[in-house]
C-alpha positions as a Python dict, from the first residue, in 0.01 Angstrom:
ca = {
    (1, 'X'): (0, 0, 0),
    (2, 'X'): (-37, 379, -101),
    (3, 'X'): (122, 250, -441),
    (4, 'X'): (-183, 58, -507),
    (5, 'X'): (-307, 404, -614),
    (6, 'X'): (-89, 333, -960),
    (7, 'X'): (-309, 106, -1102),
    (8, 'X'): (-649, 249, -952),
    (9, 'X'): (-561, 660, -1077),
    (10, 'X'): (-254, 637, -1250),
    (11, 'X'): (-334, 377, -1517),
    (12, 'X'): (-718, 366, -1492),
    (13, 'X'): (-643, 14, -1607),
    (14, 'X'): (-448, 29, -1385),
    (15, 'X'): (-1133, -617, 208),
    (16, 'X'): (-1957, -999, 290),
    (17, 'X'): (-1779, -1265, 83),
    (18, 'X'): (-1914, -1289, -219),
    (19, 'X'): (-1867, -1454, -612),
    (20, 'X'): (-1662, -1241, -827),
    (21, 'X'): (-1932, -1247, -1072),
    (22, 'X'): (-2078, -1491, -1319),
    (23, 'X'): (-1817, -1702, -1511),
    (24, 'X'): (-1945, -1989, -1702),
    (25, 'X'): (-1749, -1885, -2014),
    (26, 'X'): (-1437, -1805, -1818),
    (27, 'X'): (-1382, -2031, -1507),
    (28, 'X'): (-1096, -1974, -1263),
    (29, 'X'): (-816, -2023, -1224),
    (30, 'X'): (-719, -2038, -1604),
    (31, 'X'): (-438, -2073, -1806),
    (32, 'X'): (-324, -1749, -2018),
    (33, 'X'): (-64, -1693, -2252),
    (34, 'X'): (270, -1501, -2218),
    (35, 'X'): (362, -1178, -2380),
    (36, 'X'): (619, -1179, -2647),
    (37, 'X'): (960, -1165, -2457),
    (38, 'X'): (828, -1294, -2119),
    (39, 'X'): (1100, -1604, -2120),
    (40, 'X'): (1138, -1639, -1749),
    (41, 'X'): (762, -1728, -1711),
    (42, 'X'): (611, -2056, -1771),
    (43, 'X'): (230, -2169, -1752),
    (44, 'X'): (103, -1827, -1640),
    (45, 'X'): (-251, -1878, -1467),
    (46, 'X'): (-478, -1602, -1431),
    (47, 'X'): (-653, -1594, -1060),
    (48, 'X'): (-894, -1337, -1044),
    (49, 'X'): (-1154, -1176, -1303),
    (50, 'X'): (-1309, -856, -1213),
    (51, 'X'): (-1255, -536, -1013),
    (52, 'X'): (-897, -420, -931),
    (53, 'X'): (-713, -701, -762),
    (54, 'X'): (-326, -649, -609),
    (55, 'X'): (-67, -689, -355),
    (56, 'X'): (-72, -1044, -356),
    (57, 'X'): (169, -1205, -138),
    (58, 'X'): (227, -1536, -21),
    (59, 'X'): (195, -1743, 265),
    (60, 'X'): (526, -1888, 441),
    (61, 'X'): (426, -2255, 264),
    (62, 'X'): (329, -2117, -43),
    (63, 'X'): (-29, -2230, -36),
    (64, 'X'): (-196, -1931, 23),
    (65, 'X'): (-229, -1568, -105),
    (66, 'X'): (-355, -1262, 74),
    (67, 'X'): (-440, -925, -152),
    (68, 'X'): (-686, -651, -151),
    (69, 'X'): (-949, -616, -378),
    (70, 'X'): (-1276, -396, -505),
    (71, 'X'): (-1459, -707, -603),
    (72, 'X'): (-1838, -704, -563),
    (73, 'X'): (-1891, -386, -689),
    (74, 'X'): (-1689, -229, -394),
    (75, 'X'): (-1554, 100, -456),
    (76, 'X'): (-1262, 68, -171),
    (77, 'X'): (-1017, -216, -105),
    (78, 'X'): (-1091, -494, 136),
    (79, 'X'): (-843, -790, 204),
    (80, 'X'): (-890, -1124, 128),
    (81, 'X'): (-676, -1462, 129),
    (82, 'X'): (-718, -1736, -119),
    (83, 'X'): (-619, -2097, -114),
    (84, 'X'): (-422, -2194, -448),
    (85, 'X'): (-487, -2518, -469),
    (86, 'X'): (-902, -2407, -497),
    (87, 'X'): (-890, -2038, -592),
    (88, 'X'): (-1146, -2035, -310),
    (89, 'X'): (-1145, -1688, -181),
    (90, 'X'): (-1229, -1541, 152),
    (91, 'X'): (-1280, -1190, 308),
    (92, 'X'): (-1084, -1116, 613),
    (93, 'X'): (-1131, -724, 670),
    (94, 'X'): (-1436, -593, 814),
    (95, 'X'): (-1599, -471, 474),
    (96, 'X'): (-1573, -72, 592),
    (97, 'X'): (-1319, 175, 539),
    (98, 'X'): (-1014, 43, 300),
    (99, 'X'): (-741, -229, 361),
    (100, 'X'): (-405, -231, 207),
    (101, 'X'): (-59, -467, 261),
    (102, 'X'): (-133, -793, 395),
    (103, 'X'): (101, -1068, 528),
    (104, 'X'): (90, -1355, 654),
    (105, 'X'): (256, -1453, 1023),
    (106, 'X'): (405, -1765, 1113),
    (107, 'X'): (182, -2060, 1067),
    (108, 'X'): (7, -1886, 819),
    (109, 'X'): (-335, -1897, 1011),
    (110, 'X'): (-326, -1548, 1112),
    (111, 'X'): (-195, -1222, 925),
    (112, 'X'): (-185, -832, 949),
    (113, 'X'): (-296, -579, 725),
    (114, 'X'): (-362, -207, 693),
    (115, 'X'): (-722, -74, 766),
    (116, 'X'): (-876, 255, 795),
    (117, 'X'): (-1230, 155, 937),
    (118, 'X'): (-1164, 255, 1272),
    (119, 'X'): (-1128, 630, 1156),
    (120, 'X'): (-1365, 661, 870),
    (121, 'X'): (-1603, 351, 762),
    (122, 'X'): (-1680, 491, 431),
    (123, 'X'): (-1484, 477, 140),
    (124, 'X'): (-1307, 802, 87),
    (125, 'X'): (-1350, 1030, -216),
    (126, 'X'): (-1088, 1029, -470),
    (127, 'X'): (-855, 1331, -443),
    (128, 'X'): (-939, 1649, -626),
    (129, 'X'): (-825, 1635, -975),
    (130, 'X'): (-714, 2020, -961),
    (131, 'X'): (-428, 1894, -734),
    (132, 'X'): (-281, 1691, -1035),
    (133, 'X'): (-188, 1300, -1019),
    (134, 'X'): (-165, 1260, -627),
    (135, 'X'): (-245, 932, -406),
    (136, 'X'): (-455, 965, -55),
    (137, 'X'): (-263, 910, 262),
    (138, 'X'): (-564, 687, 401),
    (139, 'X'): (-540, 665, 795),
    (140, 'X'): (-480, 304, 802),
    (141, 'X'): (-347, 113, 1137),
    (142, 'X'): (-210, -214, 1133),
    (143, 'X'): (-454, -514, 1247),
    (144, 'X'): (-405, -892, 1277),
    (145, 'X'): (-689, -1135, 1175),
    (146, 'X'): (-727, -1489, 1178),
    (147, 'X'): (-721, -1656, 823),
    (148, 'X'): (-1104, -1698, 825),
    (149, 'X'): (-1171, -1291, 930),
    (150, 'X'): (-1226, -1383, 1271),
    (151, 'X'): (-1018, -1269, 1562),
    (152, 'X'): (-964, -916, 1458),
    (153, 'X'): (-706, -710, 1721),
    (154, 'X'): (-566, -383, 1637),
    (155, 'X'): (-158, -356, 1679),
    (156, 'X'): (-102, -10, 1637),
    (157, 'X'): (-291, 299, 1703),
    (158, 'X'): (-196, 638, 1517),
    (159, 'X'): (-487, 724, 1349),
    (160, 'X'): (-246, 842, 1007),
    (161, 'X'): (-114, 649, 741),
    (162, 'X'): (71, 326, 879),
    (163, 'X'): (62, 42, 680),
    (164, 'X'): (297, -154, 405),
    (165, 'X'): (404, -418, 663),
    (166, 'X'): (613, -694, 600),
    (167, 'X'): (738, -973, 830),
    (168, 'X'): (1107, -1045, 888),
    (169, 'X'): (1216, -1381, 801),
    (170, 'X'): (1254, -1515, 1154),
    (171, 'X'): (917, -1395, 1220),
    (172, 'X'): (1021, -1174, 1487),
    (173, 'X'): (981, -764, 1352),
    (174, 'X'): (755, -628, 1131),
    (175, 'X'): (907, -307, 877),
    (176, 'X'): (668, -95, 775),
    (177, 'X'): (608, 269, 651),
    (178, 'X'): (430, 565, 868),
    (179, 'X'): (306, 919, 860),
    (180, 'X'): (319, 951, 1279),
    (181, 'X'): (625, 1158, 1294),
    (182, 'X'): (520, 1367, 1036),
    (183, 'X'): (720, 1257, 745),
    (184, 'X'): (678, 922, 537),
    (185, 'X'): (931, 713, 723),
    (186, 'X'): (996, 335, 747),
    (187, 'X'): (1029, 164, 1093),
    (188, 'X'): (1008, -165, 1237),
    (189, 'X'): (888, -299, 1570),
    (190, 'X'): (832, -632, 1735),
    (191, 'X'): (512, -837, 1612),
    (192, 'X'): (351, -749, 1939),
    (193, 'X'): (403, -359, 1864),
    (194, 'X'): (715, -287, 2115),
    (195, 'X'): (1043, -176, 2049),
    (196, 'X'): (944, 40, 1768),
    (197, 'X'): (1277, 165, 1582),
    (198, 'X'): (1256, 467, 1326),
    (199, 'X'): (1501, 381, 1018),
    (200, 'X'): (1509, 671, 766),
    (201, 'X'): (1505, 1030, 846),
    (202, 'X'): (1563, 1206, 509),
    (203, 'X'): (1294, 1491, 417),
    (204, 'X'): (1094, 1315, 133),
    (205, 'X'): (916, 993, 84),
    (206, 'X'): (1044, 654, 236),
    (207, 'X'): (809, 331, 189),
    (208, 'X'): (748, -3, 20),
    (209, 'X'): (999, -192, 290),
    (210, 'X'): (1095, -505, 227),
    (211, 'X'): (1336, -747, 420),
    (212, 'X'): (1591, -976, 212),
    (213, 'X'): (1543, -1340, 240),
    (214, 'X'): (1859, -1355, 520),
    (215, 'X'): (1665, -1039, 738),
    (216, 'X'): (1997, -864, 713),
    (217, 'X'): (1867, -577, 440),
    (218, 'X'): (1565, -403, 316),
    (219, 'X'): (1487, -275, 13),
    (220, 'X'): (1252, 20, -23),
    (221, 'X'): (1151, 310, -249),
    (222, 'X'): (1251, 687, -199),
    (223, 'X'): (1236, 1037, -307),
    (224, 'X'): (1423, 1285, -103),
    (225, 'X'): (1438, 1654, -155),
    (226, 'X'): (1811, 1783, -105),
    (227, 'X'): (1827, 2149, 50),
    (228, 'X'): (1881, 2295, -303),
    (229, 'X'): (1531, 2190, -368),
    (230, 'X'): (1341, 2388, -119),
    (231, 'X'): (1033, 2475, -301),
    (232, 'X'): (995, 2100, -394),
    (233, 'X'): (1008, 1997, -35),
    (234, 'X'): (781, 2241, 63),
    (235, 'X'): (529, 2134, -199),
    (236, 'X'): (581, 1768, -64),
    (237, 'X'): (497, 1901, 268),
    (238, 'X'): (192, 2066, 223),
    (239, 'X'): (37, 1772, 27),
    (240, 'X'): (114, 1580, 294),
    (241, 'X'): (-88, 1832, 572),
    (242, 'X'): (-357, 1728, 301),
    (243, 'X'): (-306, 1387, 343),
    (244, 'X'): (-170, 1350, -18),
    (245, 'X'): (156, 1227, -181),
    (246, 'X'): (269, 1317, -571),
    (247, 'X'): (451, 1022, -649),
    (248, 'X'): (570, 1097, -1017),
    (249, 'X'): (930, 1011, -897),
    (250, 'X'): (1084, 710, -713),
    (251, 'X'): (1392, 521, -723),
    (252, 'X'): (1502, 211, -526),
    (253, 'X'): (1728, 199, -204),
    (254, 'X'): (1875, -52, 15),
    (255, 'X'): (1979, -25, 376),
    (256, 'X'): (2062, -260, 656),
    (257, 'X'): (1790, -408, 877),
    (258, 'X'): (1895, -167, 1172),
    (259, 'X'): (1846, 141, 875),
    (260, 'X'): (2239, 184, 830),
    (261, 'X'): (2420, 178, 535),
    (262, 'X'): (2152, 350, 327),
    (263, 'X'): (2225, 372, -75),
    (264, 'X'): (2050, 436, -396),
    (265, 'X'): (2045, 151, -599),
    (266, 'X'): (1855, 268, -921),
    (267, 'X'): (1876, 580, -1128),
    (268, 'X'): (1617, 550, -1400),
    (269, 'X'): (1376, 825, -1350),
    (270, 'X'): (1019, 756, -1376),
    (271, 'X'): (808, 564, -1100),
    (272, 'X'): (998, 259, -961),
    (273, 'X'): (788, 68, -696),
    (274, 'X'): (683, -258, -549),
    (275, 'X'): (1034, -386, -484),
    (276, 'X'): (1084, -732, -343),
    (277, 'X'): (1344, -984, -357),
    (278, 'X'): (1432, -1247, -636),
    (279, 'X'): (1558, -1606, -519),
    (280, 'X'): (1906, -1602, -344),
    (281, 'X'): (1884, -1227, -194),
    (282, 'X'): (2119, -1096, -503),
    (283, 'X'): (1879, -940, -696),
    (284, 'X'): (1553, -702, -666),
    (285, 'X'): (1236, -748, -836),
    (286, 'X'): (1027, -444, -915),
    (287, 'X'): (762, -265, -1116),
    (288, 'X'): (878, 70, -1348),
    (289, 'X'): (742, 302, -1617),
    (290, 'X'): (1104, 467, -1624),
    (291, 'X'): (1095, 383, -2048),
    (292, 'X'): (825, 649, -2061),
    (293, 'X'): (752, 780, -1726),
    (294, 'X'): (402, 973, -1846),
    (295, 'X'): (246, 655, -1971),
    (296, 'X'): (67, 413, -1843),
    (297, 'X'): (277, 123, -1910),
    (298, 'X'): (450, -20, -1605),
    (299, 'X'): (644, -368, -1627),
    (300, 'X'): (868, -581, -1404),
    (301, 'X'): (1249, -567, -1384),
    (302, 'X'): (1509, -745, -1207),
    (303, 'X'): (1826, -550, -1094),
    (304, 'X'): (2150, -652, -900),
    (305, 'X'): (2215, -470, -555),
    (306, 'X'): (2474, -252, -711),
    (307, 'X'): (2222, -122, -970),
    (308, 'X'): (2367, -318, -1255),
    (309, 'X'): (2223, -596, -1477),
    (310, 'X'): (1906, -448, -1545),
    (311, 'X'): (1656, -680, -1702),
    (312, 'X'): (1301, -626, -1853),
    (313, 'X'): (1047, -928, -1708),
    (314, 'X'): (740, -836, -1892),
    (315, 'X'): (615, -668, -2204),
    (316, 'X'): (244, -597, -2191),
    (317, 'X'): (130, -291, -2324),
    (318, 'X'): (-30, -163, -1964),
    (319, 'X'): (33, -246, -1642),
    (320, 'X'): (232, -496, -1438),
    (321, 'X'): (334, -444, -1089),
    (322, 'X'): (352, -592, -717),
    (323, 'X'): (595, -904, -775),
    (324, 'X'): (661, -1183, -520),
    (325, 'X'): (834, -1491, -568),
    (326, 'X'): (705, -1768, -407),
    (327, 'X'): (925, -1883, -59),
    (328, 'X'): (1061, -2185, -266),
    (329, 'X'): (1147, -1954, -566),
    (330, 'X'): (982, -2141, -825),
    (331, 'X'): (675, -1910, -892),
    (332, 'X'): (605, -1555, -937),
    (333, 'X'): (267, -1377, -855),
    (334, 'X'): (229, -1022, -976),
    (335, 'X'): (-80, -767, -1068),
    (336, 'X'): (-187, -713, -1432),
    (337, 'X'): (-428, -541, -1650),
    (338, 'X'): (-315, -815, -1899),
    (339, 'X'): (-636, -1032, -2000),
    (340, 'X'): (-905, -768, -1872),
    (341, 'X'): (-1275, -824, -1957),
    (342, 'X'): (-1363, -459, -1904),
    (343, 'X'): (-1123, -160, -1885),
    (344, 'X'): (-982, -80, -1562),
    (345, 'X'): (-971, -405, -1411),
    (346, 'X'): (-667, -536, -1245),
    (347, 'X'): (-605, -903, -1228),
    (348, 'X'): (-367, -1136, -1027),
    (349, 'X'): (-153, -1406, -1226),
    (350, 'X'): (101, -1661, -1110),
    (351, 'X'): (344, -1840, -1329),
    (352, 'X'): (636, -2087, -1284),
    (353, 'X'): (958, -1879, -1275),
    (354, 'X'): (1224, -1986, -1528),
    (355, 'X'): (1559, -1877, -1428),
}
């Protein structure tokens, strides 16, 4: 997802397969302590060590993760899978371009993810600092691959930012974000790429969609420009033409699976992103820096669907983001700057969930 740049750019601390690096003194996976106040986490385990690792999402059986990483000295993300029982990690993307947002298909032997390698095999340069804090909208399209990296096939063919795919609980449809119609909007399609339906139309950014456990709702992040803010809309659209977006303000929204009943559920300020669903489908888990929108400190939070009951889950001084609960609701995985051995590293952590 483009929100991956929150780690790489905003925080500065924030897919051929090879070892992470020499880890004689720090074997993986390994237990690490929780921070004070993290009462919902038990037995925290660090899964990666080195580079930037993020957006780890569970397989349907809870035995695998797929994630993106800049390990092995890479400067752009590639897509990987990890077997949780052994921590064995395999790259499934080409090694060219840049990847994002992997997700398992039914049966867990095949996945889809976004990759830019068909448009640009190189790692694109970072945005011009003179433009301020912006994210690149890389020319991703969505691809399928087997769990060992074989059988790569292309699903979409737009040549513009098309990513952030998540599979519906019944395995029939994919929800995703795309720039294909000139704005960052949310769509759904069948898993074979047919029957594409656009769900959002308001001028501004809509992205990061995620199905509810029953498949009836979709949570997402958004920032819209009302008619009274023509200057803000003009700036946003000018950046889009340059393949950029400025993400300083984002709130969480929920809509029905067909795009109806769109409603904003947070009004916190700052950047609220990476939403997914807590067990039971009555709460959203997400990351936010709303307490200090100009800071690097993002933490995980829970919130009810009506915006009430906001609860902070993490208390680390740096970045915590991209949370996802395991299918059985007993574990949570996320990315964090905690326990890094080198400034700027982001690693994956998993913990038992204590309700």
